[in-house]
C-alpha positions in Angstrom: -15.0 -19.6 18.3 -11.9 -17.4 17.9 -12.3 -15.0 15.0 -9.9 -12.3 13.7 -11.8 -9.8 11.5 -10.0 -7.3 9.3 -12.2 -4.3 8.3 -11.4 -2.0 5.4 -13.7 0.4 3.6 -12.0 -0.4 0.2 -12.2 -3.2 -2.3 -9.8 -6.0 -1.5 -8.5 -6.9 -5.0 -5.3 -4.8 -4.8 -5.0 -4.6 -1.0 -1.7 -6.6 -0.9 -0.9 -5.6 2.7 -4.2 -7.0 4.1 -3.8 -10.2 2.1 -0.2 -10.7 3.3 -1.1 -10.1 6.9 -4.1 -12.4 6.9 -2.2 -15.1 5.2 0.5 -15.0 7.9 -2.1 -14.7 10.7 -4.0 -17.7 9.3 -0.8 -19.8 9.5 -0.4 -19.0 13.2 -3.4 -21.3 14.0 -4.6 -18.8 16.7 -8.0 -18.4 15.1 -10.8 -20.6 13.8 -11.6 -18.0 11.2 -9.7 -15.0 9.7 -12.3 -12.8 7.9 -11.6 -9.8 5.7 -14.7 -7.5 5.6 -14.3 -5.2 2.5 -16.3 -3.1 0.2 -18.3 -5.2 -2.3 -19.8 -4.6 -5.6 -22.4 -6.0 -8.0 -19.8 -7.7 -10.0 -17.9 -9.1 -7.0 -18.6 -12.5 -5.5 -19.9 -12.0 -1.9 -17.7 -14.6 -0.3 -14.3 -15.7 -1.5 -12.5 -18.6 0.2 -8.8 -18.0 0.4 -7.8 -21.1 2.4 -9.1 -23.5 5.1 -9.8 -20.8 7.7 -9.5 -17.5 5.8 -12.1 -15.8 3.5 -13.2 -12.4 2.2 -16.6 -11.1 2.8 -17.4 -8.5 0.1 -20.1 -6.4 1.8 -22.4 -5.0 -0.9 -25.0 -2.2 -0.5 -27.4 -1.3 -3.3 -27.8 2.2 -4.6 -30.9 2.6 -2.5 -32.8 3.9 -5.6 -31.0 7.2 -5.3 -29.0 9.1 -7.9 -25.3 9.4 -7.5 -24.6 12.1 -4.8 -22.8 12.7 -1.5 -26.0 11.7 0.3 -26.1 8.3 -1.4 -22.4 7.7 -0.7 -22.8 8.4 3.0 -25.9 6.4 3.3 -24.3 3.4 1.6 -21.3 3.7 3.9 -23.5 3.8 7.0 -25.5 0.8 5.9 -22.3 -1.0 5.0 -21.0 -0.5 8.6 -24.3 -1.6 10.1 -24.2 -4.9 8.2 -20.7 -5.7 9.5 -21.7 -4.7 13.1 -24.9 -6.8 12.9 -23.1 -9.9 11.6 -20.4 -10.0 14.3 -22.1 -8.3 17.4 -23.2 -11.7 18.8 -19.7 -13.2 19.0 -17.5 -12.9 22.0 -13.7 -12.4 22.1 -13.2 -11.1 18.6 -9.8 -9.7 17.6 -10.6 -6.8 15.3 -8.1 -5.2 12.9 -9.1 -1.7 11.9 -7.4 -0.8 8.6 -8.6 2.7 8.1 -9.6 5.6 10.4 -12.9 5.8 8.5 -13.9 2.5 10.3 -12.3 3.2 13.6 -15.6 4.0 15.4 -17.2 0.9 14.0 -14.3 -1.3 15.1 -14.4 0.2 18.6 -18.1 -0.4 18.8 -17.5 -4.1 17.9 -14.8 -4.3 20.5 -17.1 -2.9 23.1 -20.1 -5.1 22.2 -18.1 -8.3 22.0 -15.6 -7.7 24.8 -12.9 -8.2 22.1 -9.5 -6.8 21.3 -8.9 -4.0 18.8 -5.7 -3.6 16.7 -5.4 -0.2 15.0 -3.7 -1.5 11.8 -2.8 1.8 10.1 -1.6 2.0 6.5 -0.6 5.7 6.7 -0.4 8.4 9.2 -4.1 8.3 9.3 -5.2 11.8 10.3 -2.6 13.3 8.0 -3.8 11.8 4.7 -3.4 14.5 2.0 -6.9 14.3 0.6 -8.8 15.2 3.8 -10.4 18.6 3.9 -10.2 20.7 7.2 -13.5 19.5 8.6 -13.0 15.8 8.0 -9.3 16.1 9.3 -10.5 17.8 12.5 -13.2 15.2 13.1 -10.7 12.3 12.6 -8.1 14.0 14.9 -10.7 14.3 17.7 -11.9 10.7 17.1 -8.4 9.2 17.1 -7.4 11.2 20.3 -10.5 9.9 22.1 -10.2 6.2 21.0 -6.5 5.7 20.8 -6.3 4.8 24.6 -9.0 2.3 24.2 -7.1 0.4 21.5 -5.2 -2.8 22.5 -2.3 -2.4 20.0 -1.3 -0.1 17.2 0.5 -1.3 14.1 2.2 1.3 11.8 4.2 1.0 8.6 7.2 3.3 9.3 9.4 4.0 12.3 8.8 7.8 11.8 5.0 7.3 12.0 5.5 5.2 15.1 7.5 8.0 16.7 4.7 10.5 15.8 2.1 8.3 17.5 4.3 7.9 20.6 5.0 11.7 20.9 1.4 12.8 20.0 -0.6 10.4 22.1 2.0 8.7 24.4 1.1 5.4 22.9 3.0 2.5 24.5 1.6 -0.6 22.8 2.8 0.1 19.2 5.1 -1.5 16.6 6.2 -1.0 13.1 5.4 -3.7 10.6 6.7 -2.5 7.2 4.7 -3.3 4.0 7.5 -5.4 2.5 6.3 -7.8 -0.3 6.6 -11.5 -0.2 9.2 -12.7 -2.7 7.3 -15.2 -4.9 9.9 -15.5 -7.7 13.7 -16.0 -8.0 14.9 -12.4 -8.5 17.9 -13.7 -10.4 15.8 -15.3 -13.1 15.2 -13.1 -16.2 11.9 -11.4 -16.9 11.1 -9.7 -20.2 7.4 -9.1 -19.7 7.5 -5.4 -20.3 10.1 -5.4 -23.1 8.1 -8.0 -25.0 4.7 -6.5 -24.4 5.7 -3.0 -25.5 8.4 -4.1 -28.1 11.1 -2.1 -26.3 14.6 -2.7 -27.8 17.1 -4.5 -25.5 19.5 -1.5 -25.5 16.8 0.9 -24.3 16.2 1.5 -20.5 12.8 0.9 -18.9 11.7 3.0 -15.9 8.5 1.9 -14.1 6.0 3.7 -11.9 3.6 1.3 -10.1 0.7 2.2 -7.8 -2.1 4.7 -7.7 -2.6 7.3 -10.5 -3.6 10.0 -8.1 -2.4 13.5 -7.0 0.7 13.7 -4.9 2.6 11.0 -6.9 4.3 13.3 -9.4 2.4 11.6 -12.3 1.7 14.6 -14.5 5.3 15.8 -14.1 6.7 12.4 -15.0 4.6 12.6 -18.2 6.4 15.9 -18.9 9.8 14.4 -18.1 9.4 11.5 -20.5 8.1 13.8 -23.2 11.5 15.5 -23.1 14.1 12.7 -22.4 16.0 10.7 -24.9 14.0 8.3 -27.0 15.9 5.4 -25.5 14.4 6.1 -22.1 10.9 4.5 -21.6 8.5 4.7 -18.7 5.7 2.2 -17.9 2.9 3.3 -15.7 1.3 0.2 -14.0 -1.7 0.7 -11.8 -5.0 2.5 -11.6 -6.6 5.8 -10.6 -8.3 8.9 -12.0 -5.3 10.1 -13.9 -5.3 6.9 -16.1 -7.0 8.7 -19.1 -4.3 11.4 -19.1 -1.6 8.7 -19.1 -3.3 6.7 -21.9 -3.7 9.9 -24.0 0.0 10.7 -23.6 0.9 7.2 -24.8 -0.7 8.1 -28.2 1.8 10.9 -28.6 5.0 9.4 -27.1 6.3 6.1 -28.2 8.4 5.9 -25.0 5.4 6.2 -22.6 3.4 3.1 -21.9 0.4 2.1 -19.8 -0.2 -1.3 -18.2 -3.3 -2.0 -16.1 -2.8 -3.2 -12.5 -2.0 -6.8 -12.1 -2.9 -9.1 -9.2 -0.4 -8.9 -6.2 1.1 -12.3 -7.0 2.1 -11.0 -10.5 3.6 -7.7 -9.5 7.1 -9.0 -8.9 7.7 -10.7 -12.2 6.4 -7.6 -14.1 8.5 -5.2 -12.0 11.6 -7.3 -12.5 11.4 -6.8 -16.2 12.1 -3.0 -15.8 15.4 -1.4 -15.1 14.7 1.5 -12.6 11.8 2.1 -10.2 10.2 5.6 -9.8 9.4 6.5 -6.2 8.7 10.2 -6.6 6.2 11.0 -3.8 5.4 14.7 -3.3 5.5 16.4 0.1 1.8 17.1 0.2 1.2 15.7 3.7 3.0 14.5 6.8 1.8 11.0 6.0 3.6 11.0 2.7 6.7 12.7 4.2 7.0 10.0 6.9 6.1 7.1 4.6 7.8 3.8 3.9 6.1 3.1 0.5 5.4 -0.5 -0.4 6.5 0.4 -4.0 10.0 1.2 -2.7 10.3 -2.3 -1.2 8.7 -3.9 -4.3 11.3 -2.2 -6.5 14.3 -3.1 -4.3 13.2 -6.8 -3.8 12.7 -7.0 -7.6 16.4 -6.0 -8.0 15.6 -2.4 -9.3 17.5 0.7 -8.1 15.2 3.7 -7.6 14.8 7.3 -8.3 13.4 8.6 -5.1 12.1 11.7 -3.2 14.4 13.1 -0.5 12.2 12.0 2.4 13.7 10.8 5.7 12.9 7.1 5.7 13.0 6.6 1.9 16.4 8.3 1.8 17.6 6.2 4.8 16.8 3.0 3.0 18.3 4.2 -0.3 21.5 5.4 1.4 21.9 2.2 3.5 22.0 0.1 0.4 23.4 2.7 -2.0 20.6 1.7 -4.4 19.2 4.9 -5.8 19.3 8.4 -7.1 17.9 11.3 -5.0 15.7 13.5 -7.2 14.5 17.0 -7.2 10.9 17.9 -8.0 12.1 20.0 -10.9 11.0 18.6 -14.3 14.2 20.0 -15.9 16.5 18.5 -13.3 14.7 15.2 -13.5 15.1 15.2 -17.3 18.8 15.6 -16.8 19.0 12.8 -14.2 17.0 10.3 -16.3 19.2 11.1 -19.3 22.4 10.6 -17.3 21.4 7.1 -16.2 22.9 4.4 -18.4 23.2 0.6 -18.3 26.5 0.6 -16.5 25.3 2.9 -13.7 22.2 0.7 -13.3 24.3 -2.4 -13.1 26.5 -1.0 -10.4 23.4 -0.2 -8.3 21.8 -3.6 -9.0 24.8 -5.4 -7.6 24.2 -3.6 -4.2 20.8 -5.3 -4.2 22.0 -8.9 -4.6 21.5 -9.8 -0.9 18.9 -7.2 0.2 16.3 -9.9 0.6 18.2 -11.2 3.6 17.5 -8.0 5.5 14.3 -6.8 3.9 11.7 -9.5 3.7 8.1 -10.1 4.8 9.1 -13.1 6.9 10.9 -10.7 9.4 7.9 -8.4 9.5 5.5 -11.4 10.0 7.5 -12.6 13.0 7.0 -9.2 14.6 3.2 -9.5 13.9 3.2 -13.0 15.4 4.7 -11.7 18.6 2.0 -9.0 18.7 -0.8 -11.5 18.3 0.6 -13.9 20.8 0.8 -11.0 23.4 -2.8 -10.0 22.7 -4.1 -13.5 22.9 -2.3 -14.1 26.2 -3.7 -11.0 27.9 
């Protein structure tokens, strides 16, 4: 039986890239089963059928009778990996997608024990994630350097990250598959989801930030910015993360700041399309961020929204190519001035540049690259 297993140490509910990838892979008919092995929970169904040959296995580990601590977290992670290894170790010829460096050793052990193929399916510049401390970063750098030559193919999300892997490890079998969303709605059709939900007047302008409410995303500074801008300029924060309480608290003081919980991947586009401008202000806190090609950038553009963006190489390249954004400084005062200067006419001019962007930027093009990668792996 031909099985493609995708292993991620996170919950799957908002993992749009993995869901997109596995949906496309399932359609190639190369595998009898496409399995997503993810982090489970007590309130999550253990197995979720997605289609005829694709399902999610939410791997749940109990709290082991221990109080919350670092020890409990590491023990649960270790048992989680053992459960995945034990379930699939008896198969032969697995194709394994490793979606995070935290599970790279597990994925290599599965490859070794099953004589399978291993795809290092990175979502960032893995060893340069900004939240790693020195010890963990050093360990992952050593691990990646040892195992990278034993990997059958590496997939990255940005051309700059691809160049980094080639230069750092002399990797040859590597390709960029950008995290571009599937277009599930007609972008030209009108959406008023946010305007109706938050009772925002039609002549006011809606800026949207979507994604993780975490450090390195300029969240706290954006709250300061929209505390100072004109009352006709609104921002909606849509997503989840540990800064959510700070956002909700600010909503109580500012009538132009709004919070919306994360929506399922298939609903993101219609909600995003109801805004006017996307916020893609990522801070230069790591090389991974600096080289990134953020999925939120593509979500904004394919929803017809121009963007306020960081002056990072690949983000700026995309924005310049389509003349679809405003390059921003990380100064609160300067960003207040920029937001206040944006009016309906300037937005409309930028929007017109995006009318045909879906012909160049689309998941179908990225999926074709992925299909070629899998065909090559299966043929070898």
